[in-house]
C-alpha positions in Angstrom: 19.3 201.6 -1.3 22.4 200.8 0.8 23.8 203.1 3.6 26.7 203.9 1.3 24.3 205.0 -1.4 22.3 207.1 1.1 25.5 208.7 2.3 26.6 209.4 -1.3 23.2 211.0 -2.1 23.4 213.1 1.0 26.9 214.3 0.3 25.8 215.2 -3.2 22.9 217.1 -1.7 25.2 219.1 0.5 27.5 219.9 -2.5 24.5 221.0 -4.5 23.3 223.2 -1.7 26.7 224.7 -1.4 26.8 225.4 -5.1 23.3 226.8 -5.0 24.3 229.1 -2.2 27.2 230.4 -4.3 25.0 231.1 -7.2 22.5 232.8 -4.9 25.2 235.0 -3.4 26.5 236.1 -6.8 22.9 236.9 -7.9 22.4 238.9 -4.7 25.6 240.9 -5.4 24.4 241.7 -8.9 20.9 242.6 -7.7 22.4 244.9 -5.1 24.5 246.7 -7.7 21.5 247.0 -10.0 19.4 248.3 -7.1 22.0 250.9 -6.3 22.1 252.1 -9.9 18.3 252.1 -10.0 18.1 254.2 -6.9 20.4 256.8 -8.4 18.1 257.0 -11.4 14.9 257.0 -9.3 16.2 259.7 -6.9 13.5 262.2 -6.2 10.9 260.6 -8.3 7.4 260.3 -7.0 6.0 258.4 -10.0 3.8 255.5 -8.9 5.7 253.0 -11.0 8.9 254.0 -9.3 7.2 253.7 -5.9 6.0 250.2 -6.8 9.5 249.3 -8.0 11.0 250.5 -4.8 8.5 248.4 -2.8 9.4 245.3 -4.9 13.1 245.9 -4.3 12.5 246.2 -0.6 10.5 243.0 -0.6 13.1 241.1 -2.5 15.9 242.4 -0.2 13.9 241.1 2.8 14.1 237.6 1.4 17.9 237.5 1.1 18.8 236.6 4.7 16.0 234.1 5.2 17.1 232.3 2.0 20.7 232.3 3.1 19.6 230.8 6.5 17.6 228.1 4.6 20.8 227.1 2.6 22.8 227.1 5.8 20.3 225.0 7.7 20.0 222.5 4.8 23.7 222.0 4.7 24.1 221.8 8.5 21.2 219.4 9.1 22.2 217.1 6.2 25.8 217.1 7.4 24.6 216.2 10.9 22.6 213.3 9.5 25.6 212.1 7.6 27.6 212.2 10.8 25.0 210.1 12.6 25.1 207.5 9.8 28.8 207.1 10.4 
């Protein structure tokens, strides 16, 4: 594989990560809207399934920022490597 091919593959990887981040952000927005609607329905409930669902939603929400950071780090590090390649 030539340097040019490596650079093209890395550029494609950055573009794919950027597109993936966009898909992820749209999914998060939809999940947040669904969570808000669910919380309105669940309000005041003490049912164990509702409690389990709330815990699952909290756990999912806790993964959003780490996942965004991984997308950002991937794009940043790959772009840095591309810069070093010239």
